[in-house]
C-alpha positions as CSV (number, residue, x, y, z in Angstrom):
1,M,42.0,47.8,-35.6
2,V,38.2,48.4,-33.4
3,K,38.8,44.4,-32.1
4,Q,42.5,45.5,-30.7
5,K,40.7,48.4,-29.0
6,T,38.3,46.5,-27.7
7,E,40.8,43.9,-26.3
8,S,42.6,47.0,-24.9
9,R,39.6,47.8,-22.8
10,K,39.1,44.4,-21.5
11,Q,42.5,44.2,-20.5
12,M,42.4,47.5,-18.3
13,T,41.9,46.7,-14.7
14,Q,41.4,49.7,-11.8
15,A,45.4,49.3,-11.3
16,N,46.1,50.1,-14.8
17,R,43.5,53.0,-14.9
18,K,45.2,54.7,-11.7
19,F,49.0,54.4,-13.4
20,M,47.5,56.0,-16.5
21,E,45.6,58.8,-14.6
22,E,48.7,59.6,-12.6
23,A,50.8,59.8,-16.1
24,I,48.3,62.1,-17.7
25,A,48.0,64.1,-14.6
26,L,51.9,64.5,-14.4
27,S,51.6,66.0,-17.8
28,I,48.9,68.3,-17.1
29,E,51.0,69.4,-14.1
30,S,54.2,70.2,-16.3
31,V,52.0,72.4,-18.6
32,N,50.0,74.3,-15.8
33,S,53.4,74.9,-14.3
34,G,55.5,75.9,-17.2
35,K,58.0,73.4,-16.5
36,G,57.7,71.6,-19.3
37,G,55.5,70.2,-22.0
38,P,52.2,68.0,-22.2
39,F,53.8,64.7,-21.1
40,G,54.0,62.3,-18.0
41,A,55.3,58.7,-17.0
42,V,55.2,56.6,-14.0
43,I,57.2,53.1,-14.1
44,V,55.5,50.6,-12.0
45,K,56.9,47.3,-10.3
46,N,54.9,44.7,-8.4
47,G,52.0,47.5,-8.6
48,E,53.6,50.4,-7.1
49,I,55.0,53.2,-8.7
50,I,58.9,53.4,-8.9
51,A,59.4,56.4,-10.5
52,K,57.1,59.5,-12.1
53,A,58.4,62.4,-14.3
54,H,57.3,65.1,-16.5
55,N,58.8,66.4,-19.3
56,Q,61.5,68.8,-18.2
57,V,63.1,69.4,-21.9
58,T,62.6,73.3,-21.8
59,S,63.2,73.6,-17.7
60,T,66.6,72.0,-17.7
61,N,67.9,72.9,-21.3
62,D,67.7,69.0,-21.8
63,P,66.7,67.8,-25.4
64,T,66.8,64.5,-24.2
65,A,64.6,65.6,-20.9
66,H,61.2,63.7,-21.5
67,A,59.0,62.0,-19.3
68,E,60.0,58.6,-20.2
69,M,63.3,59.3,-20.2
70,I,63.8,60.6,-16.5
71,A,61.4,57.6,-15.2
72,I,63.7,55.1,-16.6
73,R,66.6,57.1,-14.9
74,Q,64.9,57.0,-11.9
75,A,63.6,53.7,-11.5
76,C,66.8,52.6,-12.9
77,Q,68.5,54.3,-9.6
78,V,65.8,53.1,-7.3
79,L,66.5,49.7,-8.5
80,Q,70.2,50.0,-8.8
81,T,70.3,48.3,-12.1
82,F,70.4,49.2,-16.1
83,Q,67.4,47.1,-16.8
84,L,63.9,47.3,-15.9
85,N,62.3,43.7,-16.3
86,G,59.4,43.1,-14.6
87,C,58.5,46.7,-14.8
88,E,55.7,48.7,-16.4
89,L,55.7,52.2,-18.6
90,Y,52.8,54.5,-18.0
91,T,52.8,57.4,-20.6
92,S,50.6,60.2,-21.3
93,C,51.4,59.9,-25.1
94,E,53.3,57.4,-27.5
95,P,56.9,57.0,-27.3
96,C,59.1,59.4,-29.6
97,P,61.8,57.3,-31.7
98,M,64.5,58.4,-28.7
99,C,62.4,57.0,-25.9
100,L,61.7,54.2,-27.4
101,G,64.9,53.3,-28.0
102,A,65.4,53.8,-24.2
103,I,62.4,51.4,-23.2
104,Y,64.0,48.3,-25.6
105,W,67.0,48.9,-24.1
106,T,65.8,48.6,-20.3
107,R,63.6,45.7,-21.3
108,L,60.3,47.0,-19.8
109,D,57.8,44.4,-19.8
110,R,54.8,46.6,-21.4
111,V,54.1,50.4,-22.0
112,Y,50.9,51.5,-21.6
113,Y,50.1,55.1,-23.4
114,A,46.9,57.7,-23.6
115,N,47.8,59.8,-26.6
116,T,48.9,58.7,-29.8
117,K,51.9,59.9,-32.2
118,A,49.7,61.3,-34.4
119,D,47.6,63.6,-31.5
120,A,51.2,65.2,-30.9
121,A,51.5,66.2,-34.4
122,D,48.6,68.0,-34.1
123,I,50.3,70.1,-31.4
124,N,53.6,70.3,-33.3
125,F,55.3,67.7,-31.4
126,D,56.0,65.6,-34.8
127,D,58.8,62.9,-34.5
128,Q,57.4,61.4,-38.0
129,F,60.5,63.0,-40.0
130,I,62.6,61.1,-37.8
131,Y,61.1,57.5,-38.4
132,E,61.5,58.3,-42.2
133,E,65.2,59.5,-41.4
134,L,66.0,56.0,-39.8
135,D,64.4,54.0,-42.6
136,L,66.8,55.7,-45.4
137,P,70.3,55.0,-45.8
138,I,72.8,56.9,-43.9
139,N,74.5,58.7,-47.2
140,E,70.5,59.9,-47.7
141,R,69.6,61.5,-44.6
142,R,69.4,65.5,-43.6
143,L,71.9,65.2,-41.2
144,P,75.2,64.6,-42.7
145,M,76.9,61.5,-40.8
146,V,80.3,61.1,-41.9
147,Q,82.6,57.7,-40.7
148,M,86.1,58.0,-39.8
149,L,89.3,56.6,-37.8
150,R,86.9,53.0,-37.5
151,D,90.1,50.8,-37.2
152,E,91.3,52.9,-34.3
153,A,87.9,52.7,-32.6
154,L,87.6,48.8,-33.0
155,Q,90.4,48.5,-30.7
156,A,87.7,49.1,-28.0
157,F,85.7,46.8,-29.6
158,Q,88.4,44.1,-29.4
159,L,89.6,44.9,-26.1
160,W,85.5,44.7,-24.8
161,S,85.1,41.1,-26.7
162,E,88.1,39.9,-24.8
163,V,86.9,40.8,-21.4
164,V,85.9,38.0,-19.3
165,D,84.1,39.1,-16.4
166,K,82.2,42.1,-18.1
167,I,78.9,42.6,-17.2
168,E,76.5,41.7,-20.2
169,Y,74.0,44.6,-21.7
């Protein structure tokens, strides 16, 4: 682990530092403004910030309004695409499971983060239970999940598989 931290420090450029400082500044601004939790994120392409956001969960009453999610939405609008190949995310904290899922779906090239999920848990942002739930079989999770009408729903999948000119994702 010490080796990894040392290598990370060696790889940090002045540009990396500048982008992370912007993400951290957004997290601090979010707290100071009272508009959200202590999280900020920027997305960079070709050395330029194309999107930046802070957490807006409480100010918008949207539990998905994490800084990373908002920055991803903005970057996709700016680039007019749903994939962010060639982009990097700088976030003030290690992404939660929801954000991590979105990061993988968008195909970002790399994620840089400052605080860890343990740091977030120390101030009562604890996502560990979600990670643990995902490892359980569906019937053992705390949230009841009931499958129904699968045969009817498979019609949409069948139609999708037959579309010749669809945009794959």
